[in-house]
Structures are given as C-alpha cells and as structure tokens.
C-alpha positions in Angstrom: 72.4 1.0 7.3 71.1 -1.7 5.1 69.6 -3.5 8.1 68.0 -0.2 9.2 66.7 0.4 5.6 65.3 -3.1 5.4 63.5 -2.7 8.8 62.1 0.7 7.7 60.8 -0.8 4.4 59.3 -3.7 6.4 57.6 -1.3 8.8 56.3 0.8 5.9 55.0 -2.3 4.2 53.3 -3.4 7.4 51.8 0.0 7.9 50.4 0.0 4.3 48.9 -3.4 4.9 47.5 -2.3 8.2 45.9 0.7 6.4 44.4 -1.6 3.8 43.0 -3.9 6.5 41.5 -0.9 8.4 39.9 0.4 5.1 38.5 -3.1 4.4 37.1 -3.3 8.0 35.4 0.1 7.6 33.8 -0.9 4.2 32.6 -4.1 5.8 31.1 -2.2 8.7 29.4 0.3 6.3 28.0 -2.6 4.3 26.7 -4.3 7.4 25.0 -1.0 8.6 23.4 -0.7 5.2 22.2 -4.3 5.4 20.7 -3.6 8.9 18.8 -0.5 7.6 17.4 -2.4 4.6 16.3 -5.3 6.8 14.6 -2.9 9.2 12.8 -1.2 6.4 11.7 -4.5 4.9 10.4 -5.7 8.3 8.4 -2.4 8.7 6.9 -2.8 5.3 6.0 -6.4 5.9 4.3 -5.4 9.1 2.5 -2.5 7.5 1.0 -4.7 4.8 0.5 -7.9 6.7 -3.3 -7.5 6.6 -3.4 -7.5 2.8 -4.3 -11.1 2.3 -7.0 -10.9 5.0 -8.5 -7.8 3.4 -8.6 -9.4 0.0 -10.5 -12.3 1.6 -12.9 -10.1 3.6 -13.8 -7.7 0.8 -15.9 -10.1 -1.2 -17.9 -11.0 2.0 -18.4 -7.3 2.5 -19.6 -7.0 -1.1 -22.2 -9.7 -0.5 -23.4 -8.0 2.7 -23.6 -4.7 0.9 -25.6 -6.3 -1.9 -27.9 -7.9 0.6 -28.4 -4.5 2.2 -29.7 -3.0 -1.0 -32.1 -6.0 -1.6 -33.4 -6.7 1.9 -37.0 -5.6 2.7 -37.5 -6.1 6.4 -36.4 -3.1 8.4 -35.0 -5.2 11.3 -32.9 -7.3 8.9 -31.6 -4.2 7.2 -30.7 -2.6 10.5 -28.8 -5.7 11.6 -27.0 -5.9 8.3 -26.0 -2.3 8.6 -24.6 -2.9 12.0 -22.6 -5.9 10.6 -21.3 -3.8 7.7 -20.3 -1.0 10.1 -18.4 -3.4 12.3 -16.6 -5.0 9.3 -15.6 -1.5 8.1 -14.3 -0.5 11.5 -12.3 -3.8 11.8 -10.7 -3.1 8.4 -10.0 0.5 9.3 -8.2 -0.6 12.4 -5.8 -2.4 10.1 -5.3 0.5 7.7 -7.9 -0.6 5.2 -10.3 2.1 4.1 -12.9 2.6 1.4 -11.9 4.7 -1.7 -14.2 7.8 -1.8 -15.4 7.9 -5.4 -19.0 9.2 -5.8 -19.0 12.6 -7.4 -15.2 12.7 -7.8 -13.3 13.1 -11.0 -12.5 9.8 -12.6 -9.0 8.6 -11.6 -7.8 5.4 -13.3 -5.4 4.7 -10.3 -8.4 4.5 -8.0 -11.4 3.7 -10.2 -12.3 1.2 -12.8 -14.9 2.4 -15.3 -17.3 -0.4 -16.0 -20.1 1.8 -17.5 -20.2 5.2 -19.2 -23.3 7.3 -19.1 -24.0 10.7 -20.7 -23.0 13.6 -18.4 -25.7 15.4 -16.5 -26.6 18.6 -18.4 -24.0 21.2 -17.4 -22.0 18.6 -15.5 -18.4 17.8 -16.2 -17.4 14.7 -18.2 -15.2 12.0 -16.5 -17.0 12.3 -13.2 -18.0 9.3 -11.1 -21.9 9.1 -11.3 -22.3 5.8 -9.4 -20.2 3.4 -7.4 -21.1 -0.2 -8.5 -18.6 -1.9 -6.2 -16.7 -0.1 -3.6 -12.9 0.1 -3.8 -10.5 -0.3 -0.9 -6.9 0.7 -0.1 -4.4 -0.5 2.5 -2.5 2.6 3.4 -1.2 3.8 0.0 -1.7 0.5 -1.8 -4.8 -0.1 -3.8 -6.4 -3.5 -2.9 -9.2 -3.1 -5.4 -10.2 -0.1 -7.4 -13.8 1.2 -7.1 -15.9 -0.1 -10.0 -17.8 2.9 -11.2 -20.2 4.5 -13.8 -18.5 7.5 -15.3 -20.0 10.4 -17.2 -19.0 10.6 -20.8 -19.1 13.4 -23.3 -22.5 15.0 -23.2 
C-alpha cells in the first residue's frame, strides 16, 4: 500500500499544481482583457481629441478675422470676411470644436475668464457676462480656451 499511497500523493500534488497553473492562466487572461479594454479606450480618446493642436493653431487666426470684421468699413469686404468666418466655424464644428456661448450667461470660471468688471445694469444680476471680448472654444467636453469676458460686478 505504500506504493499506492505514494502514487496518490503524487497525483494529488500534480492536481494541486495543475489548479495553480489554471488559476494563473485565468489571472493572466483577465489582465490581458483589461489591458485590451484600456488600450481601446486610450485609442478612442486620442481619436476624439486629435484635432486639439489644429484648433489651438486656428483659433488665433479666427480671432484676427473676427477683429477685422469689427474694423472693416467696406460692405463687400465685410461680407467676404463673414463668409470666411462662417466656413472656419463650420470646419471647426465638424471636428467637435464649438464656440462657448457666454453673452448674457452667468459667469462660470470653468468657461469664462473675467478680464473686466463693470457695474451691473440697474436691476440686473451681478456676475453676468456683459460682453465677450474674445470668444472661447471647446473640443467636446474639453476647454481649449475660455471666453474672455466683461462681467457685471456689484451694483
């Protein structure tokens, strides 16, 4: 019976080692699946925000164009500049880049940068955006540049 007992112990030992190897294989498989999911999410995020550098480069040009619009005197030039502005805004929007709506809205430091404070209009609420000095832009949920605004202060 000692040979039988020795073989039984050997089989039990091998079964335990087999269970350990199976457990290890399952953990490695779970780690790999987790890695694949993280890699997929990272790739999707990179694709979602790939236009960020382009937008940061185009926004100053758009600022210059918008500044020229307010200074131009000839109606034909103004109309042409408006068309260019419209096309630039459409191109940015196709890539998920949109202007931050600020005028008349409550001041939000996540979206707006107060560069001037003016007295509130009589009866009007404080901390309201009175004027947009430079437009702000976002790429999906990421702020590329906050809107630079004049805010109403205490009356």
